[in-house]
N, C-alpha and C positions, 0 to 999 in steps of 0.2 A: 114193659114199662121201664125196666131197668135200661133196656137198650137205648130208648128214646132219651133218657136223662143223661146217659153218657155221651150221646150225640151231641146234646145241647151244651155240655160240660166241655167237650173237645173243642166246639166252636168258640166258646167264651174264653179259654186258654189262649186259642190261636189269635183271637182279637186282642187280648191283652199282650200277647207276646209282640204283636206288630205295633201296637201304641208304644211300647217300651222301645223297640227299635227305632221308631220314629223320633224319639225325643233324644236318642243318643246321636243322631246324625249330625256330623261337623259340617260347618260351613267351609266352602272352598275360599282359598286365599284370594285377595284382589291384587291385582297387579297393576303398576304404573308403566304405561305403555307409550306416552308421548308427552313431550313438552314443548311449548313455544313461547318465547320471551320476545317482547316487543315494545317499542317506543309508545308512550300514550300522552295524552292531554291531561290536565288536572281532573277530568271527569271520566277518565279510563278509556277513552276512545283512541283507537290504534293510530299509530303514525306510520312512516314508510320503513323503518328499520326494524328487522326482526332477525332472530337465531331460532333454529329449531333441531329436533331430533329426527332422523330419518327422511324428511322430505327433502327434496333438490331445489326448492324455490328461495331459500334463504341461506345465510351462512350457518355453520354448524353451531349447536349448543351441545357442550360435552358435558357429562354427569358423573359424579362420584358419590358414593355414600362412606367414603372414608378419606376425608380431606389431607389427613396426615400422610397417607402414603401415595394419594392421588392415582388410585387405581379406576379408571374410567369404568362405567358399566355399560357403555354403547358397545354394539359391535362394531368393531374397527371398519368392517367393509361397508355396512349400510347406515351407521350412526344411529340404528333403531336402540331402543331400551325395552326391556321386558322384565321388569324387578317386581319379585313377589313380595309384597309388604308383610312385615311382622306385627305381631300385637305389641303395642306399646308405641314407642318413639321412634320415628325414622327421619333422620336428617340427612339432605343432600345438598352438595355444593355444585353450582354449576359455573361453567366456563364459555364465554364467547369471545371471539377476536374483537379487540377494541381498537378504537381511533380516538384521538383527543376530542373531536367534536361530540362524541358521544355524551361528554361531560356537560355539554351545554343543553341537553334534552332534560326536562323538568322531571317527568315520571315515567316509569316502566311497569309493564303487566306481565303476567304469567298465567298461561292457561295449562291446566294439568289434564290429561286423558288416561282414562283407566280401561282395562280388560279389551284393549285393540279397537276401542272407539276412537275415530279420528274426526268426526263431523262436529260434535257437541262435547264442549269441555265439561269435566265433572266438577272442577273447581276453578274459579277465575280470581285472580287477586291482582291488586296494583297498588303502587306506592310510590313517594318521592325518591328521586335517586340518592342513594347513599353517598356522600362526598368525603367522608373521613371515617377513620375507624371507630370513633367514639360518637358518631352521630347516628341514632336511630329514628328514621323517619316515620316509622309506623306504616300500615297497610290496612287495605279495606276490600271487602268483596267487590267484584267489578260486574256491572250489568251493561256497561258500554258497549260499542262496537268493537269487537275484538277479532280474533284471528283462529280459523280452523288449523290444523296440523298442515294442510297444504297450502296455507296462506291466504286462503279466502275469507272473505268477512263473515261473522257469525256473532249474535248477541252473546256477552258473557253469562255464565251460568248465574251470576248474582248471589252466589253462596260459596262459603268456605268450607262445606261439608259435603261429602259424596256417599250416597247411600247404596251399598251393594248387598242386598238381602240382609243378613243379621250382622253385617259387618258396616260400621261408619268409620269414614276417613275424614279427618278434620285437620285442616292448615292451620297450625298454631304460630308460625313465625314465617317472615319473609322479608328479603331485602335484596337490591341489586346495586352494585357499587360501581363508582366511576373507575376508569383503567388506573389511576394513579394512587388508589386506595390500597390495595394488596400488592401492587408491583409485581404481579405474576405475567409471565409469557410462556405459557405451555400450550397453547393451541393456536392455530390459524384459521383461515376463513373455512377450508373444507376438510381438515385434517389435524391430527395430533402433532405437535412440534412448534418450536418457537419461530418467530419470523420478524423479530425486532419491534412489535407492537405490543404494548401492554394490554392484558385481557380486561375484560368486563367480568367481574366474579360476583356471583350471587349465592344466596342460601335460602332454603326453605325447610320447614319441619313438618311432618305429617303425624298425628297421633291416631292410631288404629285401634279400635274397640270392637270386639266381637261378642254377642250375647251367646252364652253357653246354654245349650238345652240339654246337656248331658244329666241324666238323673243321679242325684247324689244321695238319696235316702231310699230305705227299703221299708215297704210298709209293713205294719204289724199283721200277723197271721189273720187276725179277725178282719182287718180292712182288706185283705187279699180275698177272703172268702167273700166278703160283701161284694166287692168288685166282681168276681167270678158269677155271682148269684145274679147281679144285675146284668152282666153281660149275656148270660144264659137266657133270661127273659127277653132281653132286647133282640137276640139274635133269633128267638122263637117268633116274636111279633114282627120282625122284619120279613121272614120266610112266610108267614101267613099273610101278610099284606101282599106279597108277590102273587101267592096262590089266588087270591081274590081278584086281582087285576087280570091274571091269565083266564080266569074263569069268565 
């Protein structure tokens, strides 16, 4: 009789340990792995001109998360990005080689890709072109005809938030500005470096929130005993059920 009770208690303790371990598992970080910026109409549908990270179909889009020092996070040989987002606010500045006629386009859009996804954007946004430093045109989620990372057409995600397991990434700010606004000449069509043409400069902000499943409270001894008792009976019932099925 004592042996059977000890066996049930051992099973219950093991079950409780597994549950505890499960609640302390941390979510893997979400990574920003692709961007494509493009001209749109007033409804968010894509136009001809585009800049991207990594792909070879358009001019390059260069990205920094430290606008003061302008240290680009792109791989200089492939132009790819693979940036692990941190909890809280993540702000990025983007640079694309500019021309004066880009200032005549009314709206621009941006598709964001996460965790090496290249076909379907996780977040799609568009807004009117910024034409001065004190002008904030606002932005909206884009569900129009947009672009995949390779430049082919795909419906926009229609949302400013991306769900990745326990993590939610939300775009809270976006702007793309005409070449004469920031007066920067840091990049050219396919590489870093000035070329005598002012850059298109934009910025977007992502807020990252992750649900924390870590256990922060220790149950009272009586509660633990109650859990063990329930676990013992539960384990016994499960084993009996299995025996009946086998019979």
